[in-house]
DOPALUM-20915 format. One line per 8 residues: number of its first residue (from 1); for each residue x, y, z of N, C-alpha, C, O, CB. Coordinates in nm, 2 decimals, decimal comma. Atoms other than C-alpha are relative to their C-alpha. Glycine has a CB too. Layout:
// DOPALUM-20915
NUM = X Y Z X Y Z X Y Z X Y Z X Y Z ~ ...;
// end
This chain:
// DOPALUM-20915
1 = 0,01 -0,07 0,13 -1,30 1,29 2,71 -0,08 -0,09 -0,10 -0,05 -0,20 -0,12 0,14 0,03 -0,06 ~ 0,08 0,08 0,09 -1,57 1,18 2,47 0,05 0,01 -0,15 0,10 0,11 -0,20 -0,15 0,06 0,00 ~ -0,05 0,01 0,14 -1,48 1,06 2,12 -0,11 0,07 -0,09 -0,23 0,07 -0,06 0,02 -0,15 -0,04 ~ 0,09 -0,05 0,10 -1,63 1,24 1,82 -0,06 -0,11 -0,08 -0,01 -0,22 -0,09 0,07 0,11 -0,08 ~ 0,07 0,10 0,07 -1,87 1,06 1,60 0,07 -0,04 -0,13 0,04 -0,15 -0,18 -0,14 0,05 -0,04 ~ -0,07 0,03 0,12 -1,64 1,07 1,30 0,10 -0,12 0,02 0,13 -0,19 -0,08 0,08 0,12 -0,05 ~ -0,09 0,12 -0,02 -1,41 0,81 1,46 -0,07 -0,13 -0,01 0,00 -0,23 -0,01 0,07 0,02 0,13 ~ 0,08 0,12 0,01 -1,69 0,56 1,45 -0,05 -0,03 -0,14 -0,12 -0,13 -0,16 -0,12 0,01 0,09;
9 = 0,04 0,03 0,14 -1,74 0,58 1,07 0,09 -0,10 -0,06 0,21 -0,11 -0,03 -0,01 0,13 -0,08 ~ -0,08 0,10 0,07 -1,62 0,31 0,84 0,09 0,07 -0,10 0,05 0,17 -0,16 -0,09 -0,11 -0,06 ~ -0,09 -0,05 0,10 -1,33 0,37 0,62 -0,03 -0,06 -0,14 -0,08 -0,18 -0,15 0,15 -0,03 0,03 ~ 0,03 0,05 0,14 -1,37 0,34 0,24 0,12 -0,08 -0,05 0,23 -0,03 -0,06 -0,03 0,12 -0,09 ~ -0,11 0,09 0,04 -1,16 0,04 0,13 0,05 0,03 -0,14 0,17 0,01 -0,16 -0,04 -0,14 0,01 ~ -0,04 -0,03 0,13 -1,15 0,15 -0,23 0,10 0,11 0,00 0,21 0,11 -0,07 -0,11 0,03 -0,09 ~ -0,09 -0,11 -0,02 -0,99 0,48 -0,14 0,13 -0,04 0,06 0,24 0,00 0,02 -0,07 0,11 0,07 ~ -0,12 0,05 -0,07 -0,75 0,31 0,09 0,09 -0,08 -0,09 0,21 -0,07 -0,09 -0,03 -0,09 0,12;
17 = -0,07 0,08 0,10 -0,65 0,08 -0,19 0,08 0,09 -0,10 0,20 0,07 -0,12 -0,09 -0,09 -0,09 ~ -0,07 -0,09 0,09 -0,56 0,37 -0,42 0,11 0,08 0,08 0,22 0,10 0,03 -0,10 0,10 -0,06 ~ -0,10 -0,07 -0,08 -0,38 0,55 -0,14 0,12 -0,09 0,03 0,23 -0,05 0,04 -0,06 0,06 0,13 ~ -0,11 0,09 -0,03 -0,18 0,24 -0,06 0,09 -0,03 -0,11 0,21 -0,07 -0,09 -0,07 -0,13 0,05 ~ -0,09 0,02 0,12 -0,04 0,22 -0,41 0,11 0,10 0,01 0,23 0,07 -0,03 -0,08 0,02 -0,13 ~ -0,10 -0,10 -0,01 0,15 0,54 -0,34 0,13 -0,04 0,08 0,24 -0,03 0,02 -0,06 0,13 0,05 ~ -0,13 0,04 -0,07 0,39 0,42 -0,07 0,07 -0,12 -0,05 0,19 -0,13 -0,05 -0,03 -0,02 0,15 ~ -0,06 0,12 0,06 0,43 0,09 -0,24 0,08 0,04 -0,12 0,20 -0,01 -0,14 -0,10 -0,10 -0,04;
25 = -0,07 -0,05 0,12 0,53 0,26 -0,57 0,12 0,08 0,04 0,22 0,07 -0,03 -0,10 0,08 -0,09 ~ -0,11 -0,08 -0,04 0,75 0,50 -0,39 0,12 -0,08 0,05 0,23 -0,06 0,02 -0,04 0,10 0,12 ~ -0,10 0,09 -0,05 0,93 0,22 -0,22 0,07 -0,07 -0,12 0,20 -0,09 -0,12 -0,06 -0,11 0,09 ~ -0,06 0,06 0,11 0,98 0,04 -0,55 0,09 0,09 -0,09 0,19 0,05 -0,13 -0,11 -0,06 -0,09 ~ -0,08 -0,10 0,08 1,10 0,35 -0,74 0,13 0,03 0,07 0,23 0,04 0,01 -0,08 0,12 -0,02 ~ -0,13 -0,03 -0,08 1,35 0,43 -0,46 0,09 -0,12 -0,01 0,21 -0,10 -0,02 -0,04 0,03 0,15 ~ -0,09 0,12 0,01 1,48 0,07 -0,47 0,06 0,00 -0,14 0,18 -0,04 -0,16 -0,08 -0,12 0,03 ~ -0,05 0,01 0,14 1,51 0,09 -0,85 0,11 0,11 -0,03 0,21 0,08 -0,09 -0,11 0,01 -0,10;
33 = -0,10 -0,10 0,02 1,70 0,42 -0,84 0,13 -0,04 0,07 0,24 -0,02 0,01 -0,05 0,14 0,07 ~ -0,12 0,05 -0,06 1,94 0,27 -0,59 0,07 -0,11 -0,08 0,19 -0,11 -0,09 -0,04 -0,05 0,14 ~ -0,06 0,11 0,08 1,99 -0,04 -0,80 0,06 0,05 -0,12 0,17 0,00 -0,16 -0,11 -0,11 -0,03 ~ -0,06 -0,06 0,12 2,05 0,16 -1,11 0,13 0,08 0,03 0,23 0,07 -0,04 -0,10 0,09 -0,07 ~ -0,12 -0,08 -0,04 2,30 0,39 -0,93 0,12 -0,09 0,03 0,23 -0,04 0,01 -0,04 0,09 0,12 ~ -0,11 0,08 -0,03 2,51 0,10 -0,82 0,03 -0,11 -0,11 0,12 -0,19 -0,10 -0,02 -0,07 0,14 ~ -0,01 0,09 0,11 2,47 -0,09 -1,15 -0,03 -0,15 0,04 0,04 -0,24 -0,01 0,14 0,00 -0,05 ~ 0,04 0,13 -0,04 2,30 -0,39 -0,99 -0,11 -0,06 -0,08 -0,23 -0,04 -0,05 -0,04 0,00 0,15;
41 = 0,10 0,06 0,09 2,12 -0,58 -1,27 0,02 -0,15 0,01 0,12 -0,20 -0,03 0,02 0,05 -0,15 ~ 0,00 0,14 -0,01 2,04 -0,94 -1,20 -0,08 -0,08 -0,10 -0,11 -0,19 -0,09 -0,05 -0,04 0,14 ~ 0,10 0,05 0,10 1,82 -1,00 -1,50 0,05 0,02 -0,14 0,12 0,12 -0,17 -0,14 0,05 0,02 ~ -0,03 -0,02 0,14 1,86 -1,04 -1,87 -0,10 0,11 -0,06 -0,07 0,17 -0,16 -0,02 -0,13 -0,08 ~ 0,10 -0,09 0,05 1,55 -0,82 -1,91 -0,03 0,10 0,12 -0,12 0,09 0,20 -0,14 -0,07 -0,04 ~ 0,01 -0,09 -0,12 1,60 -0,53 -1,66 -0,13 0,08 0,00 -0,18 0,11 0,11 0,11 0,10 0,00 ~ 0,13 -0,07 0,00 1,28 -0,34 -1,78 -0,11 -0,08 0,06 -0,19 -0,04 0,14 -0,03 0,05 -0,14 ~ 0,10 0,09 -0,05 1,06 -0,64 -1,71 0,02 -0,02 0,15 -0,08 -0,02 0,22 0,01 -0,14 -0,07;
49 = -0,03 0,02 -0,15 1,23 -0,69 -1,37 -0,04 0,12 0,08 -0,10 0,11 0,18 0,16 -0,02 0,02 ~ 0,04 -0,12 -0,07 1,17 -0,33 -1,28 -0,15 0,01 0,01 -0,21 0,05 0,11 0,06 0,13 -0,07 ~ 0,15 -0,01 0,01 0,80 -0,34 -1,39 -0,06 -0,10 0,10 -0,16 -0,07 0,16 -0,05 -0,02 -0,14 ~ 0,05 0,10 -0,09 0,74 -0,66 -1,19 0,01 0,04 0,14 -0,08 0,03 0,22 0,07 -0,14 -0,02 ~ -0,02 -0,05 -0,13 0,89 -0,51 -0,88 -0,09 0,12 0,03 -0,15 0,13 0,14 0,15 0,04 0,02 ~ 0,09 -0,11 -0,02 0,69 -0,19 -0,93 -0,14 -0,04 0,02 -0,21 0,01 0,11 0,01 0,10 -0,12 ~ 0,14 0,05 -0,01 0,36 -0,37 -0,98 -0,02 -0,08 0,13 -0,12 -0,06 0,20 -0,04 -0,09 -0,12 ~ 0,01 0,08 -0,12 0,43 -0,61 -0,69 0,00 0,09 0,12 -0,08 0,07 0,22 0,12 -0,10 0,01;
57 = -0,01 -0,09 -0,11 0,52 -0,33 -0,45 -0,13 0,08 0,01 -0,18 0,11 0,12 0,12 0,09 0,00 ~ 0,13 -0,07 0,00 0,21 -0,13 -0,55 -0,11 -0,08 0,04 -0,19 -0,03 0,12 -0,02 0,06 -0,15 ~ 0,11 0,09 -0,04 -0,02 -0,42 -0,51 0,02 -0,03 0,15 -0,08 -0,04 0,23 0,00 -0,13 -0,08 ~ -0,02 0,03 -0,14 0,14 -0,50 -0,17 -0,04 0,12 0,09 -0,10 0,10 0,19 0,15 -0,03 0,02 ~ 0,04 -0,12 -0,07 0,09 -0,14 -0,05 -0,15 0,01 0,00 -0,21 0,04 0,11 0,06 0,12 -0,06 ~ 0,15 -0,01 0,01 -0,27 -0,15 -0,17 -0,06 -0,10 0,10 -0,15 -0,07 0,17 -0,04 -0,02 -0,14 ~ 0,06 0,11 -0,09 -0,34 -0,48 0,01 0,03 0,03 0,15 -0,06 0,00 0,23 0,07 -0,13 -0,04 ~ -0,03 -0,03 -0,14 -0,17 -0,36 0,33 -0,10 0,10 0,05 -0,15 0,09 0,16 0,14 0,05 0,01;
65 = 0,09 -0,11 -0,05 -0,38 -0,04 0,35 -0,14 -0,06 0,00 -0,22 -0,02 0,10 0,01 0,12 -0,10 ~ 0,14 0,05 -0,01 -0,70 -0,23 0,26 -0,02 -0,10 0,11 -0,12 -0,10 0,17 -0,03 -0,07 -0,14 ~ 0,00 0,10 -0,12 -0,62 -0,50 0,52 -0,02 0,08 0,13 -0,10 0,04 0,21 0,12 -0,08 0,00 ~ 0,01 -0,08 -0,13 -0,57 -0,24 0,79 -0,14 0,06 0,01 -0,20 0,07 0,11 0,10 0,11 0,00 ~ 0,14 -0,05 0,00 -0,90 -0,07 0,68 -0,11 -0,10 0,03 -0,20 -0,07 0,10 -0,03 0,07 -0,13 ~ 0,10 0,10 -0,02 -1,09 -0,39 0,68 0,00 -0,04 0,15 -0,11 -0,06 0,20 0,03 -0,13 -0,09 ~ -0,01 0,04 -0,14 -0,96 -0,49 1,03 -0,07 0,11 0,08 -0,14 0,08 0,18 0,14 -0,02 0,04 ~ 0,06 -0,11 -0,08 -1,06 -0,14 1,16 -0,15 0,00 -0,02 -0,23 0,02 0,08 0,06 0,13 -0,05;
73 = 0,15 0,00 0,02 -1,41 -0,16 1,00 -0,06 -0,12 0,07 -0,17 -0,10 0,13 -0,03 -0,02 -0,15 ~ 0,05 0,11 -0,08 -1,46 -0,50 1,16 -0,01 0,03 0,15 -0,10 0,00 0,22 0,08 -0,13 -0,02 ~ 0,00 -0,04 -0,14 -1,36 -0,36 1,49 -0,11 0,10 0,03 -0,18 0,09 0,14 0,14 0,06 0,04 ~ 0,11 -0,10 -0,01 -1,60 -0,06 1,45 -0,13 -0,07 0,00 -0,22 -0,04 0,08 0,01 0,11 -0,11 ~ 0,13 0,07 0,01 -1,88 -0,30 1,35 -0,03 -0,08 0,13 -0,15 -0,09 0,16 0,00 -0,09 -0,12 ~ 0,02 0,07 -0,12 -1,83 -0,51 1,66 -0,04 0,09 0,12 -0,11 0,05 0,21 0,12 -0,08 0,04 ~ 0,03 -0,10 -0,11 -1,85 -0,20 1,89 -0,14 0,05 -0,01 -0,20 0,08 0,10 0,10 0,11 -0,01 ~ 0,14 -0,05 0,01 -2,18 -0,10 1,75 -0,01 0,15 0,01 0,09 0,22 0,02 -0,09 -0,06 0,11;
81 = 0,02 -0,15 0,00 -2,33 0,25 1,74 0,01 0,07 0,13 0,00 0,19 0,13 -0,13 0,03 -0,06;
// end
């Protein structure tokens, strides 16, 4: 079975970065909803704590997706046309 030519195209890392924010933010929001529902506050500034976790998880998701895309693009570049 022959592969189609679309599988050999490079992925856009910028788009992957934006898409990666979504699962990271979803994970952080889900965690915060759980923490609020059980009354688990470990900080004197809970809003700051929530924002740091939200930003960190969003950046982590973005970096994860960009890293996967970068590795795939390197693999495609080594295979050649």
